[in-house]
C-alpha positions as CSV (number, residue, x, y, z in Angstrom):
1,M,148.6,42.8,156.5
2,K,146.3,41.9,153.5
3,K,143.3,43.9,155.0
4,N,145.6,46.9,155.3
5,N,146.6,46.7,151.8
6,D,142.8,46.3,150.7
7,L,141.9,49.3,152.7
8,K,144.7,51.4,151.1
9,L,143.5,50.2,147.7
10,L,139.8,51.0,148.4
11,S,140.8,54.4,149.8
12,F,142.8,55.2,146.7
13,L,139.9,54.0,144.4
14,A,137.3,56.1,146.4
15,I,139.4,59.3,146.2
16,F,140.1,58.6,142.5
17,A,136.5,58.2,141.8
18,L,135.5,61.3,143.7
19,T,138.2,63.4,142.0
20,G,137.3,62.1,138.5
21,G,133.5,62.6,139.0
22,S,134.2,66.1,140.4
23,I,136.3,67.1,137.4
24,F,133.8,65.7,135.0
25,Y,130.8,67.6,136.6
26,H,132.8,70.7,136.8
27,I,133.8,70.7,133.2
28,V,130.6,69.2,131.6
29,E,127.8,70.7,133.9
30,K,130.0,74.0,134.6
31,W,129.2,73.6,138.3
32,S,131.3,75.1,140.9
33,W,133.9,72.9,142.5
34,I,131.8,72.6,145.8
35,N,128.8,71.6,143.9
36,S,130.8,69.1,141.8
37,V,132.4,67.4,144.8
38,Y,129.0,67.5,146.7
39,F,127.2,65.8,143.8
40,S,130.0,63.2,143.5
41,V,129.8,62.2,147.1
42,I,126.0,62.2,147.2
43,T,125.9,60.1,144.0
44,L,128.6,57.5,144.9
45,T,126.9,57.0,148.3
46,T,123.6,56.6,146.4
47,V,121.9,59.1,148.8
48,G,120.5,61.3,145.9
49,Y,118.9,64.3,147.4
50,G,117.8,65.5,144.1
51,D,118.9,69.2,144.6
52,L,121.3,69.0,141.8
53,L,120.6,67.1,138.6
54,P,122.6,66.4,135.5
55,T,121.3,68.3,132.4
56,T,123.3,67.2,129.5
57,N,123.0,63.8,127.9
58,A,126.8,63.1,128.5
59,S,126.3,63.8,132.2
60,K,123.2,61.6,132.4
61,I,125.1,58.7,130.8
62,F,128.1,59.3,133.0
63,T,126.0,59.3,136.2
64,M,124.3,56.0,135.3
65,F,127.8,54.4,135.3
66,Y,129.0,56.5,138.2
67,V,126.2,55.1,140.5
68,F,127.3,51.6,139.7
69,I,130.9,52.4,140.6
70,G,129.6,53.7,143.9
71,K,127.6,50.4,144.5
72,I,130.4,48.2,143.5
73,G,132.9,50.1,145.7
74,R,130.4,49.8,148.8
75,A,130.1,46.1,148.1
76,S,133.9,45.7,147.9
77,C,134.3,47.6,151.2
78,R,131.8,45.3,153.0
79,E,133.4,42.2,151.6
80,R,137.0,43.1,152.3
81,V,136.9,45.2,155.5
């Protein structure tokens, strides 16, 4: 039962991070919703194709922390699931 609750929590946090990042990039970078979601997924999974880049200082700072959120989330998934 604990693993089930952990999986639900990690799923919620992943959706929350994707939603928050997408909204941030849509507003600050003025990207379309699809580009914002795409960049959020690529950044959280640490793939980083380089086809979209943050251009403002605020976005660059946010992205630095956002990458760590992705790394911490992946480590938590490996540890708990």
